[in-house]
PyMOL CGO cylinders between C-alpha atoms (Angstrom):
from pymol import cmd
from pymol.cgo import CYLINDER

trace = [
    CYLINDER, 184.84, 116.58, 62.04, 185.29, 113.03, 60.79, 0.3, 1, 1, 1, 1, 1, 1,
    CYLINDER, 185.29, 113.03, 60.79, 182.94, 112.94, 57.79, 0.3, 1, 1, 1, 1, 1, 1,
    CYLINDER, 182.94, 112.94, 57.79, 180.45, 114.99, 55.83, 0.3, 1, 1, 1, 1, 1, 1,
    CYLINDER, 180.45, 114.99, 55.83, 177.96, 113.71, 53.27, 0.3, 1, 1, 1, 1, 1, 1,
    CYLINDER, 177.96, 113.71, 53.27, 175.53, 115.75, 51.23, 0.3, 1, 1, 1, 1, 1, 1,
    CYLINDER, 175.53, 115.75, 51.23, 172.00, 114.88, 50.16, 0.3, 1, 1, 1, 1, 1, 1,
    CYLINDER, 172.00, 114.88, 50.16, 169.17, 116.81, 48.53, 0.3, 1, 1, 1, 1, 1, 1,
    CYLINDER, 169.17, 116.81, 48.53, 167.47, 117.18, 51.92, 0.3, 1, 1, 1, 1, 1, 1,
    CYLINDER, 167.47, 117.18, 51.92, 170.54, 118.07, 53.96, 0.3, 1, 1, 1, 1, 1, 1,
    CYLINDER, 170.54, 118.07, 53.96, 174.20, 117.72, 54.83, 0.3, 1, 1, 1, 1, 1, 1,
    CYLINDER, 174.20, 117.72, 54.83, 175.20, 115.16, 57.47, 0.3, 1, 1, 1, 1, 1, 1,
    CYLINDER, 175.20, 115.16, 57.47, 178.13, 116.12, 59.67, 0.3, 1, 1, 1, 1, 1, 1,
    CYLINDER, 178.13, 116.12, 59.67, 179.84, 113.52, 61.85, 0.3, 1, 1, 1, 1, 1, 1,
    CYLINDER, 179.84, 113.52, 61.85, 182.28, 114.34, 64.65, 0.3, 1, 1, 1, 1, 1, 1,
    CYLINDER, 182.28, 114.34, 64.65, 184.98, 111.97, 65.88, 0.3, 1, 1, 1, 1, 1, 1,
    CYLINDER, 184.98, 111.97, 65.88, 183.81, 112.50, 69.46, 0.3, 1, 1, 1, 1, 1, 1,
    CYLINDER, 183.81, 112.50, 69.46, 180.68, 113.64, 71.28, 0.3, 1, 1, 1, 1, 1, 1,
    CYLINDER, 180.68, 113.64, 71.28, 180.12, 117.39, 71.30, 0.3, 1, 1, 1, 1, 1, 1,
    CYLINDER, 180.12, 117.39, 71.30, 178.08, 119.78, 73.45, 0.3, 1, 1, 1, 1, 1, 1,
    CYLINDER, 178.08, 119.78, 73.45, 174.81, 120.68, 71.68, 0.3, 1, 1, 1, 1, 1, 1,
    CYLINDER, 174.81, 120.68, 71.68, 174.79, 124.03, 73.46, 0.3, 1, 1, 1, 1, 1, 1,
    CYLINDER, 174.79, 124.03, 73.46, 177.87, 125.00, 71.44, 0.3, 1, 1, 1, 1, 1, 1,
    CYLINDER, 177.87, 125.00, 71.44, 176.28, 124.06, 68.10, 0.3, 1, 1, 1, 1, 1, 1,
    CYLINDER, 176.28, 124.06, 68.10, 174.16, 126.50, 66.10, 0.3, 1, 1, 1, 1, 1, 1,
    CYLINDER, 174.16, 126.50, 66.10, 174.01, 127.98, 62.59, 0.3, 1, 1, 1, 1, 1, 1,
    CYLINDER, 174.01, 127.98, 62.59, 176.40, 130.78, 63.54, 0.3, 1, 1, 1, 1, 1, 1,
    CYLINDER, 176.40, 130.78, 63.54, 179.12, 128.17, 64.18, 0.3, 1, 1, 1, 1, 1, 1,
    CYLINDER, 179.12, 128.17, 64.18, 178.18, 125.73, 61.44, 0.3, 1, 1, 1, 1, 1, 1,
    CYLINDER, 178.18, 125.73, 61.44, 177.77, 127.40, 58.07, 0.3, 1, 1, 1, 1, 1, 1,
    CYLINDER, 177.77, 127.40, 58.07, 176.86, 125.82, 54.74, 0.3, 1, 1, 1, 1, 1, 1,
    CYLINDER, 176.86, 125.82, 54.74, 177.28, 127.64, 51.45, 0.3, 1, 1, 1, 1, 1, 1,
    CYLINDER, 177.28, 127.64, 51.45, 176.45, 127.01, 47.81, 0.3, 1, 1, 1, 1, 1, 1,
    CYLINDER, 176.45, 127.01, 47.81, 178.09, 128.93, 44.96, 0.3, 1, 1, 1, 1, 1, 1,
    CYLINDER, 178.09, 128.93, 44.96, 179.71, 131.22, 47.51, 0.3, 1, 1, 1, 1, 1, 1,
    CYLINDER, 179.71, 131.22, 47.51, 176.44, 132.15, 49.19, 0.3, 1, 1, 1, 1, 1, 1,
    CYLINDER, 176.44, 132.15, 49.19, 175.45, 131.15, 52.71, 0.3, 1, 1, 1, 1, 1, 1,
    CYLINDER, 175.45, 131.15, 52.71, 172.52, 128.73, 52.73, 0.3, 1, 1, 1, 1, 1, 1,
    CYLINDER, 172.52, 128.73, 52.73, 169.65, 129.33, 55.13, 0.3, 1, 1, 1, 1, 1, 1,
    CYLINDER, 169.65, 129.33, 55.13, 168.61, 126.33, 57.14, 0.3, 1, 1, 1, 1, 1, 1,
    CYLINDER, 168.61, 126.33, 57.14, 168.35, 124.60, 60.50, 0.3, 1, 1, 1, 1, 1, 1,
    CYLINDER, 168.35, 124.60, 60.50, 170.37, 122.03, 62.41, 0.3, 1, 1, 1, 1, 1, 1,
    CYLINDER, 170.37, 122.03, 62.41, 168.91, 118.67, 63.42, 0.3, 1, 1, 1, 1, 1, 1,
    CYLINDER, 168.91, 118.67, 63.42, 170.67, 116.59, 66.07, 0.3, 1, 1, 1, 1, 1, 1,
    CYLINDER, 170.67, 116.59, 66.07, 170.68, 112.95, 64.94, 0.3, 1, 1, 1, 1, 1, 1,
    CYLINDER, 170.68, 112.95, 64.94, 171.99, 111.03, 67.96, 0.3, 1, 1, 1, 1, 1, 1,
    CYLINDER, 171.99, 111.03, 67.96, 171.62, 113.26, 71.00, 0.3, 1, 1, 1, 1, 1, 1,
    CYLINDER, 171.62, 113.26, 71.00, 172.27, 111.30, 74.19, 0.3, 1, 1, 1, 1, 1, 1,
    CYLINDER, 172.27, 111.30, 74.19, 172.27, 111.98, 77.90, 0.3, 1, 1, 1, 1, 1, 1,
    CYLINDER, 172.27, 111.98, 77.90, 175.48, 111.50, 79.87, 0.3, 1, 1, 1, 1, 1, 1,
    CYLINDER, 175.48, 111.50, 79.87, 176.08, 108.49, 82.10, 0.3, 1, 1, 1, 1, 1, 1,
    CYLINDER, 176.08, 108.49, 82.10, 175.02, 108.15, 85.74, 0.3, 1, 1, 1, 1, 1, 1,
    CYLINDER, 175.02, 108.15, 85.74, 174.62, 111.58, 87.38, 0.3, 1, 1, 1, 1, 1, 1,
    CYLINDER, 174.62, 111.58, 87.38, 175.74, 113.49, 84.28, 0.3, 1, 1, 1, 1, 1, 1,
    CYLINDER, 175.74, 113.49, 84.28, 172.64, 115.39, 83.14, 0.3, 1, 1, 1, 1, 1, 1,
    CYLINDER, 172.64, 115.39, 83.14, 174.31, 117.00, 80.11, 0.3, 1, 1, 1, 1, 1, 1,
    CYLINDER, 174.31, 117.00, 80.11, 173.32, 116.10, 76.56, 0.3, 1, 1, 1, 1, 1, 1,
    CYLINDER, 173.32, 116.10, 76.56, 175.86, 115.14, 73.90, 0.3, 1, 1, 1, 1, 1, 1,
    CYLINDER, 175.86, 115.14, 73.90, 175.80, 114.61, 70.14, 0.3, 1, 1, 1, 1, 1, 1,
    CYLINDER, 175.80, 114.61, 70.14, 178.23, 113.34, 67.49, 0.3, 1, 1, 1, 1, 1, 1,
    CYLINDER, 178.23, 113.34, 67.49, 176.01, 113.33, 64.38, 0.3, 1, 1, 1, 1, 1, 1,
    CYLINDER, 176.01, 113.33, 64.38, 173.89, 116.16, 63.04, 0.3, 1, 1, 1, 1, 1, 1,
    CYLINDER, 173.89, 116.16, 63.04, 172.25, 117.31, 59.84, 0.3, 1, 1, 1, 1, 1, 1,
    CYLINDER, 172.25, 117.31, 59.84, 172.04, 120.75, 58.32, 0.3, 1, 1, 1, 1, 1, 1,
    CYLINDER, 172.04, 120.75, 58.32, 168.61, 121.00, 56.69, 0.3, 1, 1, 1, 1, 1, 1,
    CYLINDER, 168.61, 121.00, 56.69, 168.43, 123.70, 53.99, 0.3, 1, 1, 1, 1, 1, 1,
    CYLINDER, 168.43, 123.70, 53.99, 165.34, 125.87, 53.66, 0.3, 1, 1, 1, 1, 1, 1,
    CYLINDER, 165.34, 125.87, 53.66, 165.38, 124.99, 49.94, 0.3, 1, 1, 1, 1, 1, 1,
    CYLINDER, 165.38, 124.99, 49.94, 166.54, 121.46, 49.02, 0.3, 1, 1, 1, 1, 1, 1,
    CYLINDER, 166.54, 121.46, 49.02, 169.82, 121.01, 47.22, 0.3, 1, 1, 1, 1, 1, 1,
    CYLINDER, 169.82, 121.01, 47.22, 170.11, 119.48, 43.76, 0.3, 1, 1, 1, 1, 1, 1,
    CYLINDER, 170.11, 119.48, 43.76, 172.06, 116.31, 42.98, 0.3, 1, 1, 1, 1, 1, 1,
    CYLINDER, 172.06, 116.31, 42.98, 175.65, 117.22, 41.95, 0.3, 1, 1, 1, 1, 1, 1,
    CYLINDER, 175.65, 117.22, 41.95, 175.59, 120.57, 43.77, 0.3, 1, 1, 1, 1, 1, 1,
    CYLINDER, 175.59, 120.57, 43.77, 178.97, 121.24, 45.36, 0.3, 1, 1, 1, 1, 1, 1,
    CYLINDER, 178.97, 121.24, 45.36, 178.34, 122.42, 48.91, 0.3, 1, 1, 1, 1, 1, 1,
    CYLINDER, 178.34, 122.42, 48.91, 180.89, 123.96, 51.28, 0.3, 1, 1, 1, 1, 1, 1,
    CYLINDER, 180.89, 123.96, 51.28, 180.77, 123.37, 55.03, 0.3, 1, 1, 1, 1, 1, 1,
    CYLINDER, 180.77, 123.37, 55.03, 182.50, 125.38, 57.75, 0.3, 1, 1, 1, 1, 1, 1,
    CYLINDER, 182.50, 125.38, 57.75, 182.49, 124.26, 61.37, 0.3, 1, 1, 1, 1, 1, 1,
    CYLINDER, 182.49, 124.26, 61.37, 184.00, 126.92, 63.58, 0.3, 1, 1, 1, 1, 1, 1,
    CYLINDER, 184.00, 126.92, 63.58, 186.53, 125.96, 66.22, 0.3, 1, 1, 1, 1, 1, 1,
    CYLINDER, 186.53, 125.96, 66.22, 184.25, 127.36, 68.93, 0.3, 1, 1, 1, 1, 1, 1,
    CYLINDER, 184.25, 127.36, 68.93, 182.19, 124.14, 68.76, 0.3, 1, 1, 1, 1, 1, 1,
    CYLINDER, 182.19, 124.14, 68.76, 183.07, 122.28, 71.96, 0.3, 1, 1, 1, 1, 1, 1,
    CYLINDER, 183.07, 122.28, 71.96, 183.66, 118.61, 72.75, 0.3, 1, 1, 1, 1, 1, 1,
    CYLINDER, 183.66, 118.61, 72.75, 182.00, 116.79, 75.65, 0.3, 1, 1, 1, 1, 1, 1,
    CYLINDER, 182.00, 116.79, 75.65, 184.90, 118.03, 77.81, 0.3, 1, 1, 1, 1, 1, 1,
    CYLINDER, 184.90, 118.03, 77.81, 183.97, 121.64, 76.91, 0.3, 1, 1, 1, 1, 1, 1,
    CYLINDER, 183.97, 121.64, 76.91, 187.18, 121.92, 74.89, 0.3, 1, 1, 1, 1, 1, 1,
    CYLINDER, 187.18, 121.92, 74.89, 186.96, 123.89, 71.60, 0.3, 1, 1, 1, 1, 1, 1,
    CYLINDER, 186.96, 123.89, 71.60, 188.13, 122.30, 68.35, 0.3, 1, 1, 1, 1, 1, 1,
    CYLINDER, 188.13, 122.30, 68.35, 191.78, 122.89, 67.44, 0.3, 1, 1, 1, 1, 1, 1,
    CYLINDER, 191.78, 122.89, 67.44, 190.87, 124.85, 64.31, 0.3, 1, 1, 1, 1, 1, 1,
    CYLINDER, 190.87, 124.85, 64.31, 188.01, 125.68, 61.98, 0.3, 1, 1, 1, 1, 1, 1,
    CYLINDER, 188.01, 125.68, 61.98, 186.95, 122.80, 59.74, 0.3, 1, 1, 1, 1, 1, 1,
    CYLINDER, 186.95, 122.80, 59.74, 186.35, 123.62, 56.08, 0.3, 1, 1, 1, 1, 1, 1,
    CYLINDER, 186.35, 123.62, 56.08, 185.25, 120.97, 53.60, 0.3, 1, 1, 1, 1, 1, 1,
    CYLINDER, 185.25, 120.97, 53.60, 183.24, 120.45, 50.44, 0.3, 1, 1, 1, 1, 1, 1,
    CYLINDER, 183.24, 120.45, 50.44, 180.85, 117.68, 49.45, 0.3, 1, 1, 1, 1, 1, 1,
    CYLINDER, 180.85, 117.68, 49.45, 178.99, 116.77, 46.27, 0.3, 1, 1, 1, 1, 1, 1,
    CYLINDER, 178.99, 116.77, 46.27, 175.27, 116.27, 46.79, 0.3, 1, 1, 1, 1, 1, 1,
    CYLINDER, 175.27, 116.27, 46.79, 174.07, 112.73, 46.03, 0.3, 1, 1, 1, 1, 1, 1,
    CYLINDER, 174.07, 112.73, 46.03, 170.79, 110.88, 46.21, 0.3, 1, 1, 1, 1, 1, 1,
    CYLINDER, 170.79, 110.88, 46.21, 170.20, 109.56, 49.71, 0.3, 1, 1, 1, 1, 1, 1,
    CYLINDER, 170.20, 109.56, 49.71, 170.10, 105.83, 50.37, 0.3, 1, 1, 1, 1, 1, 1,
    CYLINDER, 170.10, 105.83, 50.37, 167.32, 105.13, 52.85, 0.3, 1, 1, 1, 1, 1, 1,
    CYLINDER, 167.32, 105.13, 52.85, 167.71, 101.51, 53.94, 0.3, 1, 1, 1, 1, 1, 1,
    CYLINDER, 167.71, 101.51, 53.94, 168.91, 97.96, 53.34, 0.3, 1, 1, 1, 1, 1, 1,
    CYLINDER, 168.91, 97.96, 53.34, 166.18, 95.33, 53.20, 0.3, 1, 1, 1, 1, 1, 1,
    CYLINDER, 166.18, 95.33, 53.20, 166.89, 91.67, 53.93, 0.3, 1, 1, 1, 1, 1, 1,
    CYLINDER, 166.89, 91.67, 53.93, 164.86, 88.72, 55.25, 0.3, 1, 1, 1, 1, 1, 1,
    CYLINDER, 164.86, 88.72, 55.25, 164.82, 88.86, 59.04, 0.3, 1, 1, 1, 1, 1, 1,
    CYLINDER, 164.82, 88.86, 59.04, 164.90, 85.06, 59.44, 0.3, 1, 1, 1, 1, 1, 1,
    CYLINDER, 164.90, 85.06, 59.44, 165.59, 82.22, 57.01, 0.3, 1, 1, 1, 1, 1, 1,
    CYLINDER, 165.59, 82.22, 57.01, 165.84, 78.46, 57.45, 0.3, 1, 1, 1, 1, 1, 1,
    CYLINDER, 165.84, 78.46, 57.45, 168.22, 76.12, 55.63, 0.3, 1, 1, 1, 1, 1, 1,
    CYLINDER, 168.22, 76.12, 55.63, 169.01, 72.42, 55.68, 0.3, 1, 1, 1, 1, 1, 1,
    CYLINDER, 169.01, 72.42, 55.68, 172.50, 71.24, 56.52, 0.3, 1, 1, 1, 1, 1, 1,
    CYLINDER, 172.50, 71.24, 56.52, 174.59, 70.88, 53.34, 0.3, 1, 1, 1, 1, 1, 1,
    CYLINDER, 174.59, 70.88, 53.34, 172.02, 72.99, 51.55, 0.3, 1, 1, 1, 1, 1, 1,
    CYLINDER, 172.02, 72.99, 51.55, 172.65, 76.06, 49.41, 0.3, 1, 1, 1, 1, 1, 1,
    CYLINDER, 172.65, 76.06, 49.41, 170.64, 79.22, 49.18, 0.3, 1, 1, 1, 1, 1, 1,
    CYLINDER, 170.64, 79.22, 49.18, 170.66, 82.46, 47.24, 0.3, 1, 1, 1, 1, 1, 1,
    CYLINDER, 170.66, 82.46, 47.24, 169.94, 85.52, 49.35, 0.3, 1, 1, 1, 1, 1, 1,
    CYLINDER, 169.94, 85.52, 49.35, 168.82, 88.70, 47.61, 0.3, 1, 1, 1, 1, 1, 1,
    CYLINDER, 168.82, 88.70, 47.61, 169.29, 91.91, 49.55, 0.3, 1, 1, 1, 1, 1, 1,
    CYLINDER, 169.29, 91.91, 49.55, 167.69, 95.18, 48.42, 0.3, 1, 1, 1, 1, 1, 1,
    CYLINDER, 167.69, 95.18, 48.42, 169.01, 98.69, 48.90, 0.3, 1, 1, 1, 1, 1, 1,
    CYLINDER, 169.01, 98.69, 48.90, 166.51, 101.51, 48.43, 0.3, 1, 1, 1, 1, 1, 1,
    CYLINDER, 166.51, 101.51, 48.43, 166.03, 103.65, 46.53, 0.3, 1, 1, 1, 1, 1, 1,
    CYLINDER, 166.03, 103.65, 46.53, 167.58, 101.69, 43.68, 0.3, 1, 1, 1, 1, 1, 1,
    CYLINDER, 167.58, 101.69, 43.68, 168.68, 104.75, 41.71, 0.3, 1, 1, 1, 1, 1, 1,
    CYLINDER, 168.68, 104.75, 41.71, 170.76, 105.94, 44.66, 0.3, 1, 1, 1, 1, 1, 1,
    CYLINDER, 170.76, 105.94, 44.66, 172.18, 102.50, 45.44, 0.3, 1, 1, 1, 1, 1, 1,
    CYLINDER, 172.18, 102.50, 45.44, 173.13, 101.39, 41.91, 0.3, 1, 1, 1, 1, 1, 1,
    CYLINDER, 173.13, 101.39, 41.91, 176.85, 100.59, 41.69, 0.3, 1, 1, 1, 1, 1, 1,
    CYLINDER, 176.85, 100.59, 41.69, 177.46, 100.70, 45.45, 0.3, 1, 1, 1, 1, 1, 1,
    CYLINDER, 177.46, 100.70, 45.45, 179.16, 97.77, 47.17, 0.3, 1, 1, 1, 1, 1, 1,
    CYLINDER, 179.16, 97.77, 47.17, 177.29, 95.70, 49.75, 0.3, 1, 1, 1, 1, 1, 1,
    CYLINDER, 177.29, 95.70, 49.75, 179.34, 93.48, 52.07, 0.3, 1, 1, 1, 1, 1, 1,
    CYLINDER, 179.34, 93.48, 52.07, 178.21, 90.40, 53.99, 0.3, 1, 1, 1, 1, 1, 1,
    CYLINDER, 178.21, 90.40, 53.99, 179.68, 88.82, 57.11, 0.3, 1, 1, 1, 1, 1, 1,
    CYLINDER, 179.68, 88.82, 57.11, 178.57, 85.56, 58.71, 0.3, 1, 1, 1, 1, 1, 1,
    CYLINDER, 178.57, 85.56, 58.71, 178.51, 85.43, 62.50, 0.3, 1, 1, 1, 1, 1, 1,
    CYLINDER, 178.51, 85.43, 62.50, 179.77, 81.83, 62.42, 0.3, 1, 1, 1, 1, 1, 1,
    CYLINDER, 179.77, 81.83, 62.42, 181.86, 80.71, 59.46, 0.3, 1, 1, 1, 1, 1, 1,
    CYLINDER, 181.86, 80.71, 59.46, 181.67, 77.10, 60.68, 0.3, 1, 1, 1, 1, 1, 1,
    CYLINDER, 181.67, 77.10, 60.68, 177.87, 77.05, 60.39, 0.3, 1, 1, 1, 1, 1, 1,
    CYLINDER, 177.87, 77.05, 60.39, 177.59, 79.18, 57.24, 0.3, 1, 1, 1, 1, 1, 1,
    CYLINDER, 177.59, 79.18, 57.24, 179.88, 79.82, 54.28, 0.3, 1, 1, 1, 1, 1, 1,
    CYLINDER, 179.88, 79.82, 54.28, 179.50, 82.79, 51.96, 0.3, 1, 1, 1, 1, 1, 1,
    CYLINDER, 179.50, 82.79, 51.96, 180.69, 82.30, 48.38, 0.3, 1, 1, 1, 1, 1, 1,
    CYLINDER, 180.69, 82.30, 48.38, 181.53, 86.02, 48.17, 0.3, 1, 1, 1, 1, 1, 1,
    CYLINDER, 181.53, 86.02, 48.17, 181.84, 88.63, 50.89, 0.3, 1, 1, 1, 1, 1, 1,
    CYLINDER, 181.84, 88.63, 50.89, 180.81, 91.59, 48.73, 0.3, 1, 1, 1, 1, 1, 1,
    CYLINDER, 180.81, 91.59, 48.73, 178.51, 92.26, 45.78, 0.3, 1, 1, 1, 1, 1, 1,
    CYLINDER, 178.51, 92.26, 45.78, 177.72, 95.27, 43.61, 0.3, 1, 1, 1, 1, 1, 1,
    CYLINDER, 177.72, 95.27, 43.61, 174.17, 96.59, 43.78, 0.3, 1, 1, 1, 1, 1, 1,
    CYLINDER, 174.17, 96.59, 43.78, 172.46, 96.27, 40.39, 0.3, 1, 1, 1, 1, 1, 1,
    CYLINDER, 172.46, 96.27, 40.39, 170.10, 98.68, 38.63, 0.3, 1, 1, 1, 1, 1, 1,
    CYLINDER, 170.10, 98.68, 38.63, 167.14, 97.15, 40.45, 0.3, 1, 1, 1, 1, 1, 1,
    CYLINDER, 167.14, 97.15, 40.45, 168.76, 97.89, 43.80, 0.3, 1, 1, 1, 1, 1, 1,
    CYLINDER, 168.76, 97.89, 43.80, 169.57, 94.25, 44.52, 0.3, 1, 1, 1, 1, 1, 1,
    CYLINDER, 169.57, 94.25, 44.52, 172.72, 92.40, 45.53, 0.3, 1, 1, 1, 1, 1, 1,
    CYLINDER, 172.72, 92.40, 45.53, 172.89, 88.60, 45.52, 0.3, 1, 1, 1, 1, 1, 1,
    CYLINDER, 172.89, 88.60, 45.52, 174.81, 86.33, 47.87, 0.3, 1, 1, 1, 1, 1, 1,
    CYLINDER, 174.81, 86.33, 47.87, 175.24, 82.53, 47.76, 0.3, 1, 1, 1, 1, 1, 1,
    CYLINDER, 175.24, 82.53, 47.76, 175.26, 80.75, 51.13, 0.3, 1, 1, 1, 1, 1, 1,
    CYLINDER, 175.26, 80.75, 51.13, 176.18, 77.19, 52.09, 0.3, 1, 1, 1, 1, 1, 1,
    CYLINDER, 176.18, 77.19, 52.09, 174.87, 75.60, 55.29, 0.3, 1, 1, 1, 1, 1, 1,
    CYLINDER, 174.87, 75.60, 55.29, 177.69, 73.54, 56.83, 0.3, 1, 1, 1, 1, 1, 1,
    CYLINDER, 177.69, 73.54, 56.83, 176.48, 72.56, 60.30, 0.3, 1, 1, 1, 1, 1, 1,
    CYLINDER, 176.48, 72.56, 60.30, 173.18, 72.64, 62.21, 0.3, 1, 1, 1, 1, 1, 1,
    CYLINDER, 173.18, 72.64, 62.21, 172.66, 75.57, 64.56, 0.3, 1, 1, 1, 1, 1, 1,
    CYLINDER, 172.66, 75.57, 64.56, 171.93, 79.25, 64.62, 0.3, 1, 1, 1, 1, 1, 1,
    CYLINDER, 171.93, 79.25, 64.62, 173.95, 81.98, 62.96, 0.3, 1, 1, 1, 1, 1, 1,
    CYLINDER, 173.95, 81.98, 62.96, 173.41, 85.27, 61.24, 0.3, 1, 1, 1, 1, 1, 1,
    CYLINDER, 173.41, 85.27, 61.24, 174.57, 87.44, 58.38, 0.3, 1, 1, 1, 1, 1, 1,
    CYLINDER, 174.57, 87.44, 58.38, 175.15, 91.17, 58.63, 0.3, 1, 1, 1, 1, 1, 1,
    CYLINDER, 175.15, 91.17, 58.63, 174.90, 93.27, 55.48, 0.3, 1, 1, 1, 1, 1, 1,
    CYLINDER, 174.90, 93.27, 55.48, 176.68, 96.62, 55.32, 0.3, 1, 1, 1, 1, 1, 1,
    CYLINDER, 176.68, 96.62, 55.32, 176.93, 99.22, 52.58, 0.3, 1, 1, 1, 1, 1, 1,
    CYLINDER, 176.93, 99.22, 52.58, 180.54, 100.28, 52.04, 0.3, 1, 1, 1, 1, 1, 1,
    CYLINDER, 180.54, 100.28, 52.04, 181.07, 103.89, 53.07, 0.3, 1, 1, 1, 1, 1, 1,
    CYLINDER, 181.07, 103.89, 53.07, 177.72, 104.14, 54.89, 0.3, 1, 1, 1, 1, 1, 1,
    CYLINDER, 177.72, 104.14, 54.89, 178.36, 103.14, 58.49, 0.3, 1, 1, 1, 1, 1, 1,
    CYLINDER, 178.36, 103.14, 58.49, 174.79, 103.72, 59.64, 0.3, 1, 1, 1, 1, 1, 1,
    CYLINDER, 174.79, 103.72, 59.64, 173.17, 101.48, 57.03, 0.3, 1, 1, 1, 1, 1, 1,
    CYLINDER, 173.17, 101.48, 57.03, 172.97, 97.79, 57.83, 0.3, 1, 1, 1, 1, 1, 1,
    CYLINDER, 172.97, 97.79, 57.83, 170.61, 94.83, 57.91, 0.3, 1, 1, 1, 1, 1, 1,
    CYLINDER, 170.61, 94.83, 57.91, 170.76, 91.51, 59.73, 0.3, 1, 1, 1, 1, 1, 1,
    CYLINDER, 170.76, 91.51, 59.73, 169.41, 88.12, 58.76, 0.3, 1, 1, 1, 1, 1, 1,
    CYLINDER, 169.41, 88.12, 58.76, 169.13, 85.30, 61.31, 0.3, 1, 1, 1, 1, 1, 1,
    CYLINDER, 169.13, 85.30, 61.31, 169.82, 81.89, 59.83, 0.3, 1, 1, 1, 1, 1, 1,
    CYLINDER, 169.82, 81.89, 59.83, 168.58, 78.61, 61.30, 0.3, 1, 1, 1, 1, 1, 1,
    CYLINDER, 168.58, 78.61, 61.30, 170.33, 75.54, 59.92, 0.3, 1, 1, 1, 1, 1, 1,
    CYLINDER, 170.33, 75.54, 59.92, 168.34, 72.34, 60.46, 0.3, 1, 1, 1, 1, 1, 1,
    CYLINDER, 168.34, 72.34, 60.46, 169.55, 68.74, 60.33, 0.3, 1, 1, 1, 1, 1, 1,
    CYLINDER, 169.55, 68.74, 60.33, 169.37, 67.29, 56.85, 0.3, 1, 1, 1, 1, 1, 1,
]
cmd.load_cgo(trace, "trace")
């Protein structure tokens, strides 16, 4: 297990490698709250078929969905038994036991899909993270695909109470580039903006 994160609607469990779904069920993955086992179901988030003639299915991300939603700030315990098997049908070395504090779930990052700029021009780009109450205080990072075409004044910004983060961009040369926005600590949340820089 590489990471767990808890939300009101479920606990996400990430593995460092692909696992066999057939070895995953609620008898091998247990979630408890205040010392009591929580009833719920498992949802496979990224189930994929093997390559070429491999007909097996594999998964590395799943969610435990409780029958009754958690509350923000609940401290939830997670046990993944060692009998859960990797894609090579090899059991885990040992049981995994961890705890996570339930937080509000961030749903998405919203940014313009395409923008146009003039060479030597400047532009302020506002990126939104929703819902704002869950995103407030988080750090959003930005990375330009081509630093020769675009320059970012800052590479990270803190999300404000409205759920927005602001980035200043300079257009250096004509051409096409892009900016990728990522939320620190949330690998699955990103947004991309294509930037067209036109001759002045």
